[in-house]
N, C-alpha and C positions, 0 to 999 in steps of 0.2 A: 305514744299511741299511734302516731302516723305510720311509723315503721311496721308495727303490728298489723294495722289495717292494710297496708300495702301487701304484706305477706299473705294475710288472710284472703284478700280478693284475688291475688295471683293463684293461690291454691284453688279457690272456687273456679276461676277461669280455666285453669289447666285440667281440673277434674271434670268439669262440664264438657270441655272439648273432647277429653278422652272418652268419657262414657257415651257421649253423643256419637262420636266416630265409631266406637265399638258397636253400639246398637244399630247404627246405620249399615255397618258391614254385615250384620246378622240378618236383618229383615228391613225392608222398606216400610216407612211409617204408614203408607196407604195400603199395605198388605196386612194390617192387623185384622184379626177376625171381627166380624160384626158384633159378636157377643162382648168383645172388649169395649168397643165404642159405646155400647148401650148399658154396660154394667154400672149400677148405682155408685159404686166406690170409684170407678174411673171418672164418672161425671163429677162427683163431689171433690175429688182430688184436682181435677181440671179447673173447676170453679174456684177452689182455694188458691191454686197457683195464680190464676189470672187476677183475682182480687189482690193478691200479694204484689203482682207486677204493677197493677194500677196504683196501689198504695205507694210503692217505691217511686212511681212516675210522678206522683204529687210533689215529691221532693225535687225531682228533676225539673218539673215545670216551675217551681218556686225559684230554683237556682238559675235557670236560664233567662237571658234577657231578650232573646230573639225568637220570633214565632217559628221560623224555619228550623231552628235548632230544636225547639220543643216538638215540632211535628216529626222530625227525623228520629229523635230519641223515642217518641211514642211508638212509631212503626218498629224500630229496632227492639224495644222491650217487648212488644206484643208478638213479634215473630221469633225472637231469639231468647226471650226470657232471661234466665240467670246469666247467660253468656253476655248479653248486652248490659245487664245490670253491673256485672263485674267490670266490664270495660269502662263503663261510665264512672264507677267508683275509682278505678285505677287512674283514669284521666284526671279526675279531680284531686286525687291524692298525690300524684306526681307533679301537679302544679304548685303544690305547697312545699315550703321547706320542711325538713323532717322535724324541726323544733316548733312548728306551728301548733297552736292549741286546737283542740277538736272543734271549737266554735267556728274556726275558719273553714273547716270542711263542711259543716252543717248549714251555716248561714250563707247569705249571698256573698259572693267572692270579693275579697280584698285583692287589689292588684299588687303582685310581687314582681320585682324586676328579674 
């Protein structure tokens, strides 16, 4: 399971970096038409995304032992969304041996040498 999740989050990270780079090369985010920013489905999707980011962050908050780490990951998740989430998951996954049970990922960290 650990290997599958490593591959999954690598795909998430690479695809998000790719699509974000492509979109940025097409048009700057601040140049979106006003109608886009005020469209009900844009706002609903944005709210859905940020509630998802904050839900994921609850796990980050639980896993972290230091206030500064919690604060840095909150800022990263809110500014970078799924890019930061994939990086966090990969950091956690690569700290574990590939034979570790999924509980070691989800629960507070056991120390591995």
